[in-house]
C-alpha positions as CSV (number, residue, x, y, z in Angstrom):
1,X,-26.8,-57.4,43.0
2,X,-28.9,-56.1,45.3
3,X,-32.3,-57.0,44.5
4,X,-33.6,-55.5,47.8
5,X,-35.3,-51.5,46.8
6,X,-34.0,-48.6,48.4
7,X,-35.4,-45.3,49.4
8,X,-32.8,-42.5,48.8
9,X,-33.8,-39.3,50.9
10,X,-32.2,-37.4,48.3
11,X,-34.9,-36.3,45.5
12,X,-32.1,-35.2,43.0
13,X,-31.4,-39.7,42.5
14,X,-34.5,-42.2,43.4
15,X,-33.5,-45.7,42.9
16,X,-36.0,-48.4,42.6
17,X,-35.1,-52.1,42.1
18,X,-31.9,-53.1,40.9
19,X,-31.5,-52.3,38.2
20,X,-33.3,-49.5,37.6
21,X,-31.9,-46.1,38.2
22,X,-33.7,-42.7,37.7
23,X,-31.8,-39.0,37.4
24,X,-33.7,-36.2,37.7
25,X,-32.4,-32.3,36.9
26,X,-32.7,-30.1,39.8
27,X,-35.0,-27.6,39.8
28,X,-36.8,-24.8,42.5
29,X,-40.0,-26.3,42.8
30,X,-42.1,-23.1,41.0
31,X,-44.2,-21.9,44.1
32,X,-40.8,-21.2,46.1
33,X,-39.4,-19.3,43.6
34,X,-40.2,-15.2,43.8
35,X,-42.6,-13.8,42.0
36,X,-41.7,-10.3,41.5
37,X,-40.5,-8.7,38.1
38,X,-37.4,-9.4,38.3
39,X,-37.7,-13.3,38.5
40,X,-41.0,-13.5,36.8
41,X,-39.0,-12.3,33.3
42,X,-36.8,-15.1,34.1
43,X,-40.0,-17.3,33.8
44,X,-41.6,-16.1,31.2
45,X,-38.3,-15.7,28.9
46,X,-38.3,-19.7,30.3
47,X,-41.6,-20.0,28.9
48,X,-40.8,-18.9,25.8
49,X,-37.7,-21.0,25.1
50,X,-38.9,-23.8,26.6
51,X,-41.3,-24.6,24.1
52,X,-38.5,-24.3,21.4
53,X,-38.3,-21.1,20.5
54,X,-35.6,-19.5,18.7
55,X,-34.3,-16.6,20.7
56,X,-33.6,-14.4,18.4
57,X,-37.3,-15.1,17.8
58,X,-38.5,-13.3,21.0
59,X,-38.6,-10.0,21.6
60,X,-38.8,-7.9,24.4
61,X,-42.0,-7.2,24.2
62,X,-43.4,-10.2,23.7
63,X,-41.5,-11.0,27.0
64,X,-43.1,-8.2,28.8
65,X,-46.2,-9.2,27.6
66,X,-45.8,-13.3,29.1
67,X,-44.6,-11.8,32.4
68,X,-47.0,-9.8,32.8
69,X,-45.2,-6.4,33.0
70,X,-43.6,-3.3,31.0
71,X,-40.7,-2.1,28.7
72,X,-39.6,0.3,31.2
73,X,-40.2,-2.7,33.6
74,X,-37.6,-4.0,31.8
75,X,-35.0,-2.5,30.9
76,X,-34.8,-1.0,34.7
77,X,-33.8,-4.5,35.2
78,X,-31.6,-5.4,32.0
79,X,-29.3,-3.5,29.2
80,X,-31.2,-5.3,26.7
81,X,-32.4,-9.2,26.2
82,X,-28.5,-11.1,25.7
83,X,-28.2,-9.4,29.1
84,X,-30.8,-11.6,30.4
85,X,-30.3,-14.6,28.7
86,X,-26.8,-14.6,30.5
87,X,-28.9,-14.7,33.4
88,X,-31.3,-18.2,32.1
89,X,-27.7,-19.2,32.0
90,X,-26.3,-18.4,35.3
91,X,-29.5,-20.4,36.5
92,X,-28.9,-23.5,34.8
93,X,-25.2,-23.5,35.8
94,X,-26.8,-23.5,39.4
95,X,-29.2,-26.3,38.3
96,X,-26.9,-28.1,37.2
97,X,-24.0,-27.6,40.5
98,X,-27.4,-29.3,41.7
99,X,-28.1,-32.1,39.7
100,X,-24.4,-33.0,39.5
101,X,-23.9,-32.8,42.9
102,X,-27.6,-35.5,43.7
103,X,-26.0,-37.7,41.0
104,X,-23.2,-38.5,43.9
105,X,-25.4,-40.7,45.1
106,X,-24.9,-43.5,42.2
107,X,-22.3,-44.4,43.8
108,X,-23.6,-46.0,46.2
109,X,-25.9,-48.0,44.6
110,X,-25.4,-51.8,43.9
111,X,-26.5,-51.8,40.3
112,X,-24.7,-52.6,36.8
113,X,-22.9,-49.8,35.0
114,X,-25.2,-50.1,32.1
115,X,-28.0,-49.0,34.5
116,X,-25.9,-45.8,35.2
117,X,-24.6,-45.0,31.9
118,X,-28.6,-45.5,31.2
119,X,-29.1,-43.0,33.6
120,X,-27.5,-40.2,32.9
121,X,-28.2,-40.4,28.8
122,X,-31.7,-40.5,29.6
123,X,-30.8,-37.5,32.1
124,X,-29.3,-35.7,29.6
125,X,-31.5,-36.5,26.7
126,X,-34.5,-35.4,28.6
127,X,-32.6,-31.8,29.6
128,X,-32.0,-31.3,26.5
129,X,-35.7,-31.8,24.4
130,X,-37.0,-30.3,27.9
131,X,-35.0,-27.1,27.3
132,X,-34.3,-26.8,23.6
133,X,-34.9,-23.2,22.4
134,X,-32.5,-22.0,25.3
135,X,-29.7,-24.6,25.0
136,X,-29.8,-23.5,21.4
137,X,-29.7,-20.0,22.5
138,X,-26.9,-20.7,25.0
139,X,-24.9,-22.3,22.6
140,X,-25.3,-20.8,19.2
141,X,-23.7,-17.6,21.8
142,X,-20.8,-19.9,22.9
143,X,-19.7,-19.8,19.7
144,X,-18.4,-15.6,20.3
145,X,-18.6,-14.9,23.6
146,X,-16.1,-16.4,26.4
147,X,-18.6,-15.4,28.7
148,X,-21.3,-17.8,28.2
149,X,-17.9,-20.8,26.9
150,X,-16.7,-20.3,30.3
151,X,-19.5,-20.7,32.1
152,X,-20.5,-24.0,30.0
153,X,-16.8,-25.6,30.3
154,X,-17.2,-24.5,34.0
155,X,-20.1,-27.2,34.7
156,X,-18.9,-30.1,32.1
157,X,-15.6,-29.8,34.6
158,X,-17.7,-30.1,37.1
159,X,-19.9,-32.8,36.0
160,X,-17.2,-34.8,34.9
161,X,-15.0,-34.9,38.2
162,X,-18.5,-36.2,40.2
163,X,-19.1,-38.7,37.2
164,X,-14.9,-39.3,38.2
165,X,-15.8,-39.9,41.8
166,X,-18.9,-42.4,41.1
167,X,-16.4,-44.8,38.9
168,X,-13.6,-44.1,40.9
169,X,-15.7,-45.6,44.2
170,X,-17.0,-48.7,42.4
171,X,-13.2,-49.2,40.3
172,X,-10.4,-47.8,43.5
173,X,-7.5,-49.5,41.3
174,X,-8.1,-47.8,38.4
175,X,-5.9,-44.1,38.3
176,X,-7.6,-41.2,38.9
177,X,-5.7,-39.8,35.4
178,X,-7.2,-43.0,33.2
179,X,-10.7,-42.2,35.1
180,X,-10.8,-37.9,34.2
181,X,-10.0,-39.3,30.5
182,X,-12.1,-41.9,30.2
183,X,-14.9,-39.5,31.6
184,X,-14.5,-36.7,29.6
185,X,-14.5,-38.9,26.4
186,X,-18.4,-39.7,27.5
187,X,-19.6,-36.6,28.1
188,X,-18.0,-35.3,24.4
189,X,-19.9,-38.5,23.7
190,X,-23.3,-38.1,24.6
191,X,-23.1,-34.0,24.5
192,X,-21.6,-34.1,21.4
193,X,-24.3,-35.6,19.6
194,X,-26.6,-33.6,21.5
195,X,-25.2,-30.6,20.7
196,X,-24.9,-31.1,17.3
197,X,-28.8,-32.4,17.2
198,X,-29.3,-28.4,19.3
199,X,-27.7,-27.1,15.5
200,X,-28.7,-29.0,13.0
201,X,-33.0,-28.7,14.1
202,X,-32.6,-32.8,15.5
203,X,-31.4,-34.6,12.5
204,X,-28.0,-33.3,10.9
205,X,-27.7,-36.5,8.8
206,X,-30.9,-36.0,7.8
207,X,-32.1,-39.3,9.6
208,X,-34.2,-38.3,12.6
209,X,-33.6,-39.8,15.6
210,X,-36.8,-40.4,17.8
211,X,-36.1,-40.1,21.7
212,X,-35.7,-43.0,22.4
213,X,-33.7,-44.7,19.9
214,X,-31.1,-41.8,21.1
215,X,-30.6,-42.6,24.7
216,X,-30.7,-46.5,23.6
217,X,-27.8,-45.3,21.0
218,X,-26.4,-43.7,23.5
219,X,-25.8,-46.0,26.6
220,X,-25.1,-48.7,23.5
221,X,-22.0,-46.7,23.4
222,X,-21.5,-45.4,26.0
223,X,-21.2,-48.3,28.2
224,X,-19.1,-50.2,25.5
225,X,-16.6,-48.0,25.7
226,X,-16.3,-47.4,29.5
227,X,-16.3,-50.7,29.7
228,X,-13.7,-51.5,28.0
229,X,-11.3,-48.6,29.3
230,X,-12.7,-50.1,32.3
231,X,-11.1,-53.7,32.2
């Protein structure tokens, strides 16, 4: 196993001395985003739900105040508040696409499987914590809205295919179908757990887990499962 320090030009994947691997969520720097009224409303919604607020508790008046604009300007751009939620999900999907593409660089790293699992799980837990409000709103909407559900499924499929690519390069003798099944189950373990936390506000069994504990337990579960399947 290599112990050299690697410098990766891709900002989405950082590698220090092996086996430390860090994945980052790909989000455009604030200063690069347009400051027109449309984008200010989107950013205002992201800030309000970013603090853990429920989408249903946020009104249009609060949104426009946060964005420094007017109710009229809001309705000139969005049919209603739920239309803005569609835009927020599309924005997350686009960021997720870039993040998934960046993660392909993991295949070139000479690190143990556990380090790769830890990087992926750590990112997932971190993102769910930072985007708690919007992800809970989207999860609730997916129960009744097919468009929201289809976008989420498409991003999950994209993520799983990327992870299959990473594992296939490391285990070329294992057929793709087997890898797809294994990655799909690993993905469900991670995101099923995190989605359940969202629905039950962090404690589905009344046993609250700190994020650090959640990461450790998910790494153990997913790593053990994948090691078993990749033998």
